C-alpha positions as a printed Julia matrix, in Angstrom:
217×3 Matrix{Float64}:
  63.14   81.32   95.33
  60.91   81.93   92.28
  59.9    85.27   93.76
  63.55   86.26   94.12
  64.25   85.33   90.49
  61.27   87.31   89.25
  62.33   90.31   91.34
  65.84   90.12   89.9
  64.41   90.13   86.37
  62.31   93.22   87.09
  65.25   95.04   88.66
  67.54   94.17   85.75
  65.14   96.05   83.52
  64.9    98.93   86.0
  68.68   99.3    86.47
  70.25   98.78   83.02
  74.03   98.51   82.77
  76.38  100.29   82.96
  75.68  101.7    86.43
  77.62  104.13   88.63
  78.16  103.77   92.39
  80.03  105.89   94.94
  81.07  104.51   98.33
  82.52  106.3   101.31
  85.06  104.48  103.47
  87.08  104.79  106.64
  90.1   102.56  107.33
  91.89  102.46  110.69
  95.22  100.59  110.75
  97.37   99.93  113.8
  99.2    97.38  115.91
  96.73   94.93  117.44
  98.27   95.11  120.91
  98.25   98.92  121.08
  95.37  101.18  122.13
  93.03  102.37  119.38
  94.46  105.86  119.73
  97.66  104.74  117.98
  95.9   103.76  114.74
  96.35  105.56  111.44
  93.12  106.64  109.77
  92.38  107.05  106.08
  89.02  108.13  104.7
  87.78  108.81  101.21
  85.6   107.51   98.42
  85.58  104.63   95.95
  83.94  105.06   92.56
  82.67  101.94   90.8
  81.18  101.61   87.33
  79.49   98.26   86.75
  79.93   97.84   83.0
  78.46   94.46   82.04
  78.1    90.79   82.89
  80.45   88.55   80.91
  79.65   85.2    79.34
  81.38   83.38   82.23
  79.06   85.27   84.69
  81.89   87.57   85.84
  80.93   91.23   86.35
  83.16   93.71   84.54
  83.74   96.86   86.6
  85.98   99.93   86.68
  87.08  101.07   90.12
  89.09  104.02   91.47
  89.76  105.49   94.91
  90.24  109.03   96.16
  91.76  109.54   99.6
  94.53  111.55  101.32
  96.68  108.43  101.78
  96.74  107.48   98.09
  98.21  109.32   95.15
  95.9   109.79   92.2
  95.65  106.54   90.25
  93.84  105.73   87.01
  90.83  103.49   87.27
  91.5    99.76   87.29
  89.45   97.32   85.24
  88.35   94.26   87.21
  86.18   91.19   86.87
  84.31   90.16   90.03
  82.67   86.76   90.51
  79.92   85.72   92.89
  82.34   83.39   94.7
  84.45   86.4    95.76
  87.17   85.83   93.15
  88.49   89.11   91.73
  90.82   89.7    88.77
  92.15   93.21   88.08
  94.41   95.01   85.61
  96.46   96.51   87.1
  96.22   94.58   90.39
  99.1    96.35   92.17
  97.17   99.59   92.6
  94.09   97.97   94.18
  93.8    98.95   97.85
  92.54   96.76  100.68
  89.28   98.68  100.83
  88.75   98.45   97.07
  89.33   94.69   97.17
  86.87   94.26  100.05
  84.23   96.03   97.97
  85.06   94.19   94.74
  84.58   90.83   96.48
  80.89   91.68   96.85
  80.17   92.96   93.33
  80.04   89.62   91.53
  76.8    88.38   90.04
  75.03   85.87   92.31
  76.95   86.77   95.45
  73.71   85.63   97.04
  73.47   82.32   95.2
  70.28   80.76   96.52
  71.2    77.33   95.17
  74.26   77.32   97.48
  72.59   78.69  100.63
  71.56   75.97  103.1
  68.59   75.7   105.44
  70.48   77.68  108.09
  70.78   80.49  105.5
  74.55   80.0   105.39
  77.11   79.25  102.69
  80.85   78.65  102.36
  83.48   79.47   99.74
  87.17   78.61   99.56
  90.11   79.12   97.22
  93.84   78.38   97.01
  96.71   79.25   94.68
  99.71   77.31   96.01
 101.0    79.71   98.65
  97.66   80.97   99.9
  94.52   79.27  101.21
  91.35   81.19  101.97
  87.99   80.19  103.44
  84.86   82.32  103.82
  81.74   81.6   105.87
  78.61   83.71  105.41
  75.27   83.61  107.21
  72.1    85.65  106.61
  70.96   86.95  109.99
  67.93   88.96  108.9
  66.35   91.3   106.4
  65.68   95.0   106.99
  64.12   97.47  104.54
  64.88   95.16  101.63
  68.52   94.64  102.65
  69.89   91.24  103.66
  71.93   91.37  106.88
  74.92   89.02  106.56
  77.58   88.06  109.11
  80.83   86.65  107.76
  84.2    85.27  108.79
  87.28   84.92  106.59
  90.56   83.11  107.25
  93.55   83.57  104.94
  96.75   81.49  105.32
  99.83   82.54  103.33
 102.85   80.22  103.52
 106.54   81.06  103.2
 109.2    82.99  105.08
 106.97   86.08  104.97
 103.82   84.08  105.63
 100.96   85.21  107.8
  97.45   84.37  108.93
  94.64   86.92  108.59
  91.33   86.51  110.39
  88.41   88.77  109.47
  85.0    89.18  111.04
  82.35   91.5   109.7
  78.8    92.41  108.73
  77.24   93.29  105.39
  73.96   94.96  104.48
  73.41   93.63  100.97
  71.02   94.99   98.34
  70.2    91.86   96.34
  67.99   93.81   93.93
  70.91   95.91   92.7
  73.52   93.2    93.48
  75.71   95.53   95.55
  76.46   96.02   99.26
  74.85   99.04  100.92
  77.09   98.83  103.99
  80.06   96.81  105.24
  82.02   96.83  108.46
  84.86   94.44  109.22
  87.85   93.92  111.48
  90.96   92.01  110.38
  93.87   90.83  112.52
  96.97   89.72  110.57
  99.61   87.73  112.46
 103.04   86.95  110.94
 104.0    83.28  111.02
 107.61   84.0   111.96
 109.88   86.78  113.19
 109.11   89.47  115.71
 106.73   91.56  113.64
 103.6    92.58  115.58
 100.07   91.64  114.61
  98.3    94.31  112.55
  94.7    95.38  113.16
  92.6    96.86  110.32
  89.08   98.22  110.85
  87.13   99.09  107.73
  83.73  100.7   107.17
  82.18  101.09  103.71
  78.84  102.73  102.95
  76.99  103.4    99.71
  76.59  107.14   99.16
  75.18  107.19   95.65
  74.29  104.35   93.35
  72.28  102.91   90.53
  72.37  105.79   88.06
  73.51  105.03   84.49
  77.28  105.43   84.19
  78.7   108.31   82.17
  82.4   107.53   82.78
  84.29  106.56   79.62
  87.75  105.81   81.03
């Protein structure tokens, strides 16, 4: 653990904030019961500027997406926490793929004081209508990247309630505190009515990252 802390200190000096990252993504969305050929595909890029770490340990970032399925939007300002909590302004313009990335940008996403002997950890959150649980497990380490398997379950109550179940894998660069790669599959099932279950398949990969940021807005 001491080695990890020393490495993080060295890297913090090597990669001063703010830093600029570009991710490529592909999102396939369709009805879970239909063949994959019926899915809609969107692909593009997400630009992230990691600005600074706040006093409450939240990481202040600016994020924007470019893709054929989305009209041009100004960058959103967000605060990401190591627990996966994300706060954004505005929040309404944040896409699913942006949110999946933002969840992993908080400081101490790999919090060694919370990881057990099986190299696993758990987070949960609720806000009245919604309850979410996340289970992560480190499965290996390759070329300096931690390989992490995860499962997420989200329950949303109410007449329009649903249950989302996500399974995925992350290649995480703990030195730079960002994911290098993510792939996940989410099935969302309505709690009532005759709406079909929705299947989302997302892949995110780091194309360019770590350079000092030059974006001012």
